[in-house]
C-alpha atoms as a printed R data frame, in Angstrom:
    type eleno elety resid chain resno       x       y      z
1   ATOM     1    CA   MET     A     1 -18.063  22.233 55.057
2   ATOM     2    CA   HIS     A     2 -20.139  22.359 51.893
3   ATOM     3    CA   ALA     A     3 -22.306  25.379 51.030
4   ATOM     4    CA   ASN     A     4 -25.620  23.616 51.731
5   ATOM     5    CA   ALA     A     5 -24.730  22.236 55.164
6   ATOM     6    CA   THR     A     6 -27.389  22.583 57.876
7   ATOM     7    CA   LEU     A     7 -25.822  25.370 59.904
8   ATOM     8    CA   THR     A     8 -24.047  27.524 57.343
9   ATOM     9    CA   ALA     A     9 -25.474  31.000 56.794
10  ATOM    10    CA   GLU     A    10 -27.709  29.601 54.029
11  ATOM    11    CA   GLY     A    11 -28.792  26.654 56.178
12  ATOM    12    CA   ARG     A    12 -29.748  28.979 59.026
13  ATOM    13    CA   ARG     A    13 -31.792  31.110 56.634
14  ATOM    14    CA   ARG     A    14 -33.719  28.018 55.514
15  ATOM    15    CA   LEU     A    15 -34.436  27.048 59.124
16  ATOM    16    CA   VAL     A    16 -35.812  30.496 59.839
17  ATOM    17    CA   ALA     A    17 -37.886  30.470 56.629
18  ATOM    18    CA   ARG     A    18 -39.562  27.174 57.569
19  ATOM    19    CA   VAL     A    19 -40.589  28.591 60.928
20  ATOM    20    CA   LEU     A    20 -41.530  32.181 60.030
21  ATOM    21    CA   ASP     A    21 -42.560  31.968 56.369
22  ATOM    22    CA   GLN     A    22 -44.193  28.535 56.369
23  ATOM    23    CA   GLY     A    23 -45.510  28.778 59.932
24  ATOM    24    CA   ARG     A    24 -44.237  25.382 60.954
25  ATOM    25    CA   PRO     A    25 -43.565  24.519 64.625
26  ATOM    26    CA   GLN     A    26 -39.959  24.840 65.727
27  ATOM    27    CA   ALA     A    27 -40.032  21.321 67.182
28  ATOM    28    CA   HIS     A    28 -40.945  19.815 63.798
29  ATOM    29    CA   VAL     A    29 -38.246  21.774 61.985
30  ATOM    30    CA   ALA     A    30 -35.688  20.722 64.612
31  ATOM    31    CA   ALA     A    31 -36.611  17.034 64.232
32  ATOM    32    CA   GLU     A    32 -36.437  17.184 60.429
33  ATOM    33    CA   SER     A    33 -33.030  18.878 60.526
34  ATOM    34    CA   ARG     A    34 -31.739  16.661 63.342
35  ATOM    35    CA   LEU     A    35 -31.045  19.677 65.505
36  ATOM    36    CA   ALA     A    36 -31.919  20.564 69.067
37  ATOM    37    CA   ARG     A    37 -34.978  22.733 69.603
38  ATOM    38    CA   ALA     A    38 -32.827  25.272 71.416
39  ATOM    39    CA   THR     A    39 -30.640  25.640 68.320
40  ATOM    40    CA   VAL     A    40 -33.615  26.383 66.068
41  ATOM    41    CA   ARG     A    41 -35.024  28.792 68.623
42  ATOM    42    CA   LYS     A    42 -31.676  30.576 68.902
43  ATOM    43    CA   TRP     A    43 -31.452  31.319 65.172
44  ATOM    44    CA   VAL     A    44 -35.094  32.360 64.917
45  ATOM    45    CA   THR     A    45 -34.612  34.769 67.824
46  ATOM    46    CA   ARG     A    46 -31.449  36.233 66.291
47  ATOM    47    CA   PHE     A    47 -33.178  36.708 62.918
48  ATOM    48    CA   ARG     A    48 -36.074  38.551 64.537
49  ATOM    49    CA   ALA     A    49 -33.599  40.817 66.362
50  ATOM    50    CA   GLY     A    50 -31.171  41.624 63.537
51  ATOM    51    CA   GLY     A    51 -32.356  40.200 60.221
52  ATOM    52    CA   GLU     A    52 -30.173  38.134 57.902
53  ATOM    53    CA   THR     A    53 -26.966  39.783 59.103
54  ATOM    54    CA   ALA     A    54 -27.596  38.252 62.532
55  ATOM    55    CA   LEU     A    55 -27.310  34.760 61.012
56  ATOM    56    CA   ALA     A    56 -23.551  35.178 60.409
57  ATOM    57    CA   ASP     A    57 -21.008  33.724 62.825
58  ATOM    58    CA   ARG     A    58 -20.225  35.924 65.795
59  ATOM    59    CA   SER     A    59 -16.717  36.544 67.065
60  ATOM    60    CA   SER     A    60 -15.670  34.381 69.998
61  ATOM    61    CA   ARG     A    61 -13.632  37.236 71.410
62  ATOM    62    CA   PRO     A    62 -14.698  38.122 74.980
63  ATOM    63    CA   HIS     A    63 -16.432  41.428 75.610
64  ATOM    64    CA   ARG     A    64 -13.909  42.327 78.302
65  ATOM    65    CA   SER     A    65 -10.226  41.411 78.743
66  ATOM    66    CA   PRO     A    66  -9.091  42.936 82.058
67  ATOM    67    CA   THR     A    67  -5.556  41.489 81.817
68  ATOM    68    CA   ARG     A    68  -4.995  42.520 78.219
69  ATOM    69    CA   LEU     A    69  -1.746  44.398 77.639
70  ATOM    70    CA   ASP     A    70  -2.188  48.140 77.428
71  ATOM    71    CA   PRO     A    71  -2.052  49.435 73.816
72  ATOM    72    CA   ALA     A    72   0.643  51.936 74.828
73  ATOM    73    CA   VAL     A    73   2.842  49.081 76.084
74  ATOM    74    CA   VAL     A    74   2.222  47.138 72.872
75  ATOM    75    CA   ALA     A    75   3.319  50.186 70.874
76  ATOM    76    CA   ARG     A    76   6.462  50.433 73.003
77  ATOM    77    CA   VAL     A    77   7.242  46.742 72.420
78  ATOM    78    CA   GLU     A    78   6.830  47.184 68.676
79  ATOM    79    CA   ALA     A    79   9.039  50.283 68.667
80  ATOM    80    CA   LEU     A    80  11.830  48.535 70.599
81  ATOM    81    CA   ARG     A    81  11.672  45.632 68.191
82  ATOM    82    CA   ARG     A    82  11.619  47.664 64.988
83  ATOM    83    CA   ASP     A    83  14.068  50.393 65.994
84  ATOM    84    CA   ARG     A    84  16.607  48.432 68.032
85  ATOM    85    CA   LYS     A    85  15.812  44.840 66.982
86  ATOM    86    CA   LEU     A    86  15.833  43.669 70.585
87  ATOM    87    CA   PRO     A    87  14.837  40.086 71.488
88  ATOM    88    CA   PRO     A    88  11.958  39.509 73.957
89  ATOM    89    CA   ARG     A    89  14.308  39.091 76.926
90  ATOM    90    CA   LEU     A    90  15.925  42.501 76.420
91  ATOM    91    CA   ILE     A    91  12.559  44.120 75.699
92  ATOM    92    CA   VAL     A    92  11.379  42.863 79.085
93  ATOM    93    CA   GLU     A    93  14.429  44.453 80.710
94  ATOM    94    CA   GLU     A    94  13.790  47.783 78.974
95  ATOM    95    CA   LEU     A    95  10.159  47.779 80.124
96  ATOM    96    CA   ALA     A    96  11.152  46.789 83.670
97  ATOM    97    CA   ALA     A    97  13.459  49.814 83.812
98  ATOM    98    CA   ASP     A    98  10.353  51.958 83.232
99  ATOM    99    CA   GLY     A    99   8.371  50.103 85.914
100 ATOM   100    CA   ILE     A   100   6.370  47.952 83.482
101 ATOM   101    CA   GLU     A   101   6.235  44.272 84.458
102 ATOM   102    CA   VAL     A   102   5.708  42.031 81.423
103 ATOM   103    CA   SER     A   103   6.807  38.442 80.893
104 ATOM   104    CA   ALA     A   104   8.991  37.386 77.979
105 ATOM   105    CA   ALA     A   105   6.247  34.997 76.849
106 ATOM   106    CA   THR     A   106   3.779  37.890 76.565
107 ATOM   107    CA   VAL     A   107   6.269  39.950 74.558
108 ATOM   108    CA   ASP     A   108   6.966  37.023 72.245
109 ATOM   109    CA   ARG     A   109   3.231  36.441 71.743
110 ATOM   110    CA   TRP     A   110   2.684  40.070 70.754
111 ATOM   111    CA   LEU     A   111   5.661  40.005 68.399
112 ATOM   112    CA   ARG     A   112   4.066  37.039 66.656
113 ATOM   113    CA   ARG     A   113   0.743  38.878 66.395
114 ATOM   114    CA   LEU     A   114   2.527  41.888 64.950
115 ATOM   115    CA   GLY     A   115   4.360  39.684 62.447
116 ATOM   116    CA   ILE     A   116   7.853  40.652 63.605
117 ATOM   117    CA   SER     A   117   8.837  37.677 65.760
118 ATOM   118    CA   ARG     A   118  11.739  36.833 63.423
119 ATOM   119    CA   LEU     A   119  14.480  39.267 62.557
120 ATOM   120    CA   ARG     A   120  14.079  38.633 58.857
121 ATOM   121    CA   ASP     A   121  10.494  39.916 59.170
122 ATOM   122    CA   LEU     A   122  11.972  43.381 59.758
123 ATOM   123    CA   ASP     A   123  13.810  43.495 56.434
124 ATOM   124    CA   VAL     A   124  12.113  43.878 53.066
125 ATOM   125    CA   ILE     A   125  14.542  41.439 51.446
126 ATOM   126    CA   GLY     A   126  14.422  38.919 54.288
127 ATOM   127    CA   ASN     A   127  17.871  39.423 55.828
128 ATOM   128    CA   SER     A   128  18.136  37.906 59.288
129 ATOM   129    CA   HIS     A   129  20.251  40.736 60.812
130 ATOM   130    CA   ARG     A   130  21.923  38.093 62.956
131 ATOM   131    CA   VAL     A   131  25.233  39.303 64.359
132 ATOM   132    CA   VAL     A   132  27.915  36.630 64.002
133 ATOM   133    CA   ARG     A   133  30.070  36.615 67.118
134 ATOM   134    CA   ARG     A   134  33.389  34.874 66.651
135 ATOM   135    CA   ILE     A   135  35.228  33.310 69.560
136 ATOM   136    CA   VAL     A   136  38.659  34.927 69.680
137 ATOM   137    CA   THR     A   137  41.294  33.648 72.104
138 ATOM   138    CA   GLU     A   138  44.492  35.392 73.127
139 ATOM   139    CA   ARG     A   139  46.702  32.402 73.983
140 ATOM   140    CA   PRO     A   140  46.884  28.632 73.510
141 ATOM   141    CA   GLY     A   141  44.782  26.594 75.897
142 ATOM   142    CA   GLN     A   142  42.442  29.447 76.741
143 ATOM   143    CA   LEU     A   143  39.583  27.456 75.185
144 ATOM   144    CA   VAL     A   144  39.436  23.820 74.037
145 ATOM   145    CA   HIS     A   145  36.412  22.526 72.102
146 ATOM   146    CA   LEU     A   146  35.248  18.936 72.700
147 ATOM   147    CA   ASP     A   147  32.719  16.854 70.789
148 ATOM   148    CA   VAL     A   148  31.908  13.328 69.574
149 ATOM   149    CA   LYS     A   149  31.109  12.075 66.067
150 ATOM   150    CA   LYS     A   150  29.314   8.752 65.579
151 ATOM   151    CA   ILE     A   151  30.555   6.884 62.492
152 ATOM   152    CA   GLY     A   152  29.496   3.506 61.179
153 ATOM   153    CA   ALA     A   153  32.287   0.948 61.487
154 ATOM   154    CA   ILE     A   154  33.711  -0.479 58.263
155 ATOM   155    CA   PRO     A   155  34.040  -4.261 58.156
156 ATOM   156    CA   ALA     A   156  37.334  -5.920 57.234
157 ATOM   157    CA   GLY     A   157  37.826  -5.737 53.483
158 ATOM   158    CA   GLY     A   158  35.154  -3.066 53.001
159 ATOM   159    CA   GLY     A   159  31.390  -3.135 53.049
160 ATOM   160    CA   TRP     A   160  28.536  -2.501 50.644
161 ATOM   161    CA   ARG     A   161  29.949   0.793 49.365
162 ATOM   162    CA   VAL     A   162  32.940  -1.086 47.903
163 ATOM   163    CA   HIS     A   163  31.374  -4.430 47.009
164 ATOM   164    CA   GLY     A   164  27.769  -3.365 46.351
165 ATOM   165    CA   ARG     A   165  24.447  -4.090 47.964
166 ATOM   166    CA   SER     A   166  23.489  -7.740 48.548
167 ATOM   167    CA   SER     A   167  27.096  -8.839 47.996
168 ATOM   168    CA   SER     A   168  28.573 -11.601 50.157
169 ATOM   169    CA   GLN     A   169  30.631  -8.994 52.043
170 ATOM   170    CA   ASP     A   170  27.518  -6.885 52.626
171 ATOM   171    CA   ARG     A   171  25.565  -9.871 53.967
172 ATOM   172    CA   ALA     A   172  28.465 -10.921 56.172
173 ATOM   173    CA   ALA     A   173  28.716  -7.411 57.622
174 ATOM   174    CA   ARG     A   174  25.002  -7.433 58.423
175 ATOM   175    CA   ARG     A   175  25.354 -10.750 60.230
176 ATOM   176    CA   GLU     A   176  28.396  -9.621 62.216
177 ATOM   177    CA   ARG     A   177  26.828  -6.278 63.227
178 ATOM   178    CA   VAL     A   178  30.058  -4.302 63.153
179 ATOM   179    CA   GLY     A   179  28.280  -1.407 64.842
180 ATOM   180    CA   TYR     A   180  29.669   2.107 65.221
181 ATOM   181    CA   ARG     A   181  32.777   3.963 66.337
182 ATOM   182    CA   TYR     A   182  32.750   7.186 68.300
183 ATOM   183    CA   TRP     A   183  35.369   9.723 67.303
184 ATOM   184    CA   HIS     A   184  36.112  11.917 70.315
185 ATOM   185    CA   SER     A   185  37.840  15.137 69.300
186 ATOM   186    CA   ALA     A   186  39.444  18.057 71.118
187 ATOM   187    CA   ILE     A   187  40.730  21.154 69.346
188 ATOM   188    CA   ASP     A   188  42.489  24.185 70.765
189 ATOM   189    CA   ALA     A   189  40.705  27.364 69.660
190 ATOM   190    CA   HIS     A   190  43.916  29.405 69.368
191 ATOM   191    CA   THR     A   191  46.395  27.074 67.636
192 ATOM   192    CA   ARG     A   192  43.882  24.639 66.039
193 ATOM   193    CA   LEU     A   193  45.933  21.799 67.520
194 ATOM   194    CA   ALA     A   194  43.593  18.789 67.448
195 ATOM   195    CA   PHE     A   195  43.506  15.432 69.199
196 ATOM   196    CA   THR     A   196  41.185  12.617 68.068
197 ATOM   197    CA   GLU     A   197  40.559   9.072 69.257
198 ATOM   198    CA   SER     A   198  38.254   6.356 67.967
199 ATOM   199    CA   LEU     A   199  36.476   4.731 70.931
200 ATOM   200    CA   LEU     A   200  33.756   2.145 71.308
201 ATOM   201    CA   HIS     A   201  31.106   4.353 72.910
202 ATOM   202    CA   GLU     A   202  30.410   7.796 74.356
203 ATOM   203    CA   LYS     A   203  29.746   6.919 77.975
204 ATOM   204    CA   VAL     A   204  30.885   9.068 80.874
205 ATOM   205    CA   VAL     A   205  33.950   6.975 81.673
206 ATOM   206    CA   THR     A   206  35.009   7.099 78.016
207 ATOM   207    CA   ALA     A   207  34.598  10.867 77.723
208 ATOM   208    CA   ALA     A   208  36.421  11.429 81.023
209 ATOM   209    CA   GLY     A   209  39.293   9.181 79.952
210 ATOM   210    CA   PHE     A   210  39.536  10.966 76.625
211 ATOM   211    CA   LEU     A   211  39.688  14.313 78.435
212 ATOM   212    CA   ARG     A   212  42.631  13.103 80.514
213 ATOM   213    CA   ARG     A   213  44.522  11.896 77.467
214 ATOM   214    CA   ALA     A   214  43.715  15.084 75.520
215 ATOM   215    CA   THR     A   215  44.979  17.191 78.422
216 ATOM   216    CA   ALA     A   216  48.220  15.202 78.478
217 ATOM   217    CA   PHE     A   217  48.527  15.580 74.699
218 ATOM   218    CA   PHE     A   218  48.179  19.368 74.881
219 ATOM   219    CA   ALA     A   219  50.572  19.516 77.838
220 ATOM   220    CA   ALA     A   220  53.171  17.653 75.787
221 ATOM   221    CA   HIS     A   221  52.906  20.494 73.275
222 ATOM   222    CA   GLY     A   222  53.290  23.158 75.955
223 ATOM   223    CA   ILE     A   223  49.578  24.022 76.181
224 ATOM   224    CA   THR     A   224  47.767  24.310 79.521
225 ATOM   225    CA   VAL     A   225  44.003  23.839 79.216
226 ATOM   226    CA   GLU     A   226  42.152  26.680 80.961
227 ATOM   227    CA   ARG     A   227  38.600  26.200 79.727
228 ATOM   228    CA   VAL     A   228  36.654  23.374 78.076
229 ATOM   229    CA   LEU     A   229  33.581  23.968 75.906
230 ATOM   230    CA   THR     A   230  31.159  21.109 75.174
231 ATOM   231    CA   ASP     A   231  27.559  20.582 74.203
232 ATOM   232    CA   ASN     A   232  24.916  19.344 76.654
233 ATOM   233    CA   GLY     A   233  25.469  15.625 76.092
234 ATOM   234    CA   SER     A   234  24.905  13.392 79.095
235 ATOM   235    CA   CYS     A   235  28.538  12.274 79.134
236 ATOM   236    CA   TYR     A   236  29.648  15.893 79.549
237 ATOM   237    CA   ARG     A   237  27.039  16.746 82.182
238 ATOM   238    CA   SER     A   238  28.301  14.111 84.574
239 ATOM   239    CA   GLN     A   239  30.163  14.974 87.767
240 ATOM   240    CA   LEU     A   240  32.700  12.276 86.851
241 ATOM   241    CA   PHE     A   241  33.630  14.242 83.750
242 ATOM   242    CA   ASP     A   242  34.045  17.467 85.740
243 ATOM   243    CA   ALA     A   243  36.223  15.602 88.246
244 ATOM   244    CA   ASP     A   244  38.743  14.917 85.464
245 ATOM   245    CA   LEU     A   245  39.014  18.548 84.363
246 ATOM   246    CA   PRO     A   246  42.544  19.953 84.553
247 ATOM   247    CA   ASP     A   247  43.368  21.886 87.702
248 ATOM   248    CA   GLY     A   248  41.856  25.349 87.553
249 ATOM   249    CA   ALA     A   249  40.039  24.707 84.260
250 ATOM   250    CA   ARG     A   250  36.419  25.777 83.783
251 ATOM   251    CA   HIS     A   251  33.759  23.774 81.975
252 ATOM   252    CA   THR     A   252  31.139  25.691 79.987
253 ATOM   253    CA   PHE     A   253  28.283  24.469 77.797
254 ATOM   254    CA   THR     A   254  26.734  25.636 74.557
255 ATOM   255    CA   ARG     A   255  23.135  26.800 74.527
256 ATOM   256    CA   PRO     A   256  20.677  24.022 73.622
257 ATOM   257    CA   HIS     A   257  20.172  23.685 69.850
258 ATOM   258    CA   HIS     A   258  23.143  25.997 69.123
259 ATOM   259    CA   PRO     A   259  25.932  23.765 67.785
260 ATOM   260    CA   GLN     A   260  27.455  26.772 66.010
261 ATOM   261    CA   THR     A   261  28.877  27.898 69.370
262 ATOM   262    CA   ASN     A   262  31.126  24.847 69.227
263 ATOM   263    CA   GLY     A   263  31.730  25.495 65.560
264 ATOM   264    CA   LYS     A   264  35.483  24.824 65.427
265 ATOM   265    CA   VAL     A   265  35.156  21.204 66.456
266 ATOM   266    CA   GLU     A   266  31.904  20.813 64.503
267 ATOM   267    CA   ARG     A   267  33.689  21.834 61.312
268 ATOM   268    CA   TYR     A   268  36.697  19.731 62.231
269 ATOM   269    CA   LYS     A   269  34.400  16.661 62.380
270 ATOM   270    CA   THR     A   270  33.333  17.239 58.768
271 ATOM   271    CA   GLY     A   271  36.892  17.375 57.441
272 ATOM   272    CA   PRO     A   272  38.375  15.080 54.773
273 ATOM   273    CA   TRP     A   273  39.270  12.381 57.319
274 ATOM   274    CA   ALA     A   274  35.562  11.978 58.170
275 ATOM   275    CA   ARG     A   275  34.793  11.307 54.474
276 ATOM   276    CA   SER     A   276  37.779   9.113 53.687
277 ATOM   277    CA   SER     A   277  37.238   6.031 51.531
278 ATOM   278    CA   PRO     A   278  37.096   2.644 53.267
279 ATOM   279    CA   THR     A   279  40.370   0.721 53.288
280 ATOM   280    CA   PRO     A   280  41.134  -2.896 54.167
281 ATOM   281    CA   ASP     A   281  41.522  -3.512 57.881
282 ATOM   282    CA   PRO     A   282  45.244  -3.618 58.689
283 ATOM   283    CA   GLY     A   283  44.582  -5.247 62.057
284 ATOM   284    CA   PRO     A   284  45.309  -3.871 65.521
285 ATOM   285    CA   GLN     A   285  48.081  -1.297 65.615
286 ATOM   286    CA   ARG     A   286  49.586   1.008 68.183
287 ATOM   287    CA   PRO     A   287  48.810   4.707 67.749
288 ATOM   288    CA   SER     A   288  51.510   6.299 65.670
289 ATOM   289    CA   ALA     A   289  53.133   9.641 66.268
290 ATOM   290    CA   PRO     A   290  51.001  12.680 65.436
291 ATOM   291    CA   THR     A   291  51.220  14.047 61.940
292 ATOM   292    CA   THR     A   292  51.362  17.809 61.560
293 ATOM   293    CA   SER     A   293  50.579  20.157 58.696
294 ATOM   294    CA   ASN     A   294  51.236  23.890 58.733
295 ATOM   295    CA   ALA     A   295  49.226  26.437 56.815
296 ATOM   296    CA   GLY     A   296  49.683  30.114 57.479
297 ATOM   297    CA   SER     A   297  49.892  30.809 61.197
298 ATOM   298    CA   SER     A   298  47.708  27.908 62.307
299 ATOM   299    CA   THR     A   299  48.610  24.300 62.971
300 ATOM   300    CA   THR     A   300  46.379  21.262 62.884
301 ATOM   301    CA   THR     A   301  47.570  18.009 64.367
302 ATOM   302    CA   THR     A   302  45.646  14.756 64.141
303 ATOM   303    CA   THR     A   303  46.628  11.553 65.894
304 ATOM   304    CA   GLU     A   304  45.955   8.029 64.771
305 ATOM   305    CA   PRO     A   305  42.810   6.677 66.417
306 ATOM   306    CA   THR     A   306  43.109   4.323 69.356
307 ATOM   307    CA   PRO     A   307  42.618   0.843 67.885
308 ATOM   308    CA   PRO     A   308  39.584  -1.146 69.038
309 ATOM   309    CA   PRO     A   309  39.921  -4.734 70.321
310 ATOM   310    CA   ALA     A   310  41.219  -7.360 67.927
311 ATOM   311    CA   THR     A   311  37.731  -8.799 67.524
312 ATOM   312    CA   SER     A   312  36.486  -5.593 65.903
313 ATOM   313    CA   PRO     A   313  37.879  -4.041 62.702
314 ATOM   314    CA   ARG     A   314  39.540  -0.645 62.921
315 ATOM   315    CA   PRO     A   315  38.134   2.303 60.947
316 ATOM   316    CA   PRO     A   316  40.333   4.090 58.414
317 ATOM   317    CA   SER     A   317  43.053   6.321 59.790
318 ATOM   318    CA   PRO     A   318  42.428  10.055 59.634
319 ATOM   319    CA   ARG     A   319  44.324  12.341 57.296
320 ATOM   320    CA   PRO     A   320  45.969  15.663 58.185
321 ATOM   321    CA   LEU     A   321  43.514  18.518 57.992
322 ATOM   322    CA   SER     A   322  43.701  22.059 56.780
323 ATOM   323    CA   PRO     A   323  43.091  24.717 59.432
324 ATOM   324    CA   THR     A   324  39.460  25.373 60.169
325 ATOM   325    CA   SER     A   325  37.926  28.681 61.016
């Protein structure tokens, strides 16, 4: 809004001056300014009551707020946050222990008003103070991480990355629509033994079938799966997937938007095999025996991917990985 607009502080002063100093009727001034008569009357009345200071904008804050949080409770919330760095949920529990009923949303709103809603707001150099909790297992099979990686399929003979954009191979690949491959992976948290297959989609039946084959793979290496950790993908939320869990095994999920909980398989998906250069399609092959590499006390085993149908080219074979953390 520019400085000379009709209803800025200066514009209101001019309205009042036309009525009081020049003695003009309020109706005429309202018509000339394209304002309602009530608006002109309001500002004239306020000027008569409080002078030019009354022409400033008033606060829209209500005169009374009966449900407003008590200042003592606000001080307690701030103290719990600054001294113990508690999140809203735990602050609510601390207040409930003292007989104070407050919702987590109210606590979070006050933390935002106080400027301490993020942990890094509590440190002068911006440290987050986040405590990294590592998943430590005591035996093989105690926890197996599962996830899927979507990778663009590579046409036979290579695509645009090898032959260049607008090449005949690139145009042929666009016409054929080679689509994607879905690399389903399972990795044991204790031994880092990994099992990977390249499948055509990530539907429930595919994920459930992969779980059965992964369980058999681990069993062949003397590992009994006790617990499976996945994200909240629809293929993992299905009852069909839970029906294929090994006997006695539990299925747990990561918190939404927290892929770091499933970090072992997330890092495994970004290994060298996921960035390997495209190679000519060798045609359909049977999965070969697993290749194993040892480093320190951990072992990582990667199998050849399950070949897709003969009508679709097969993506490059994975390479042995180094152990991931």
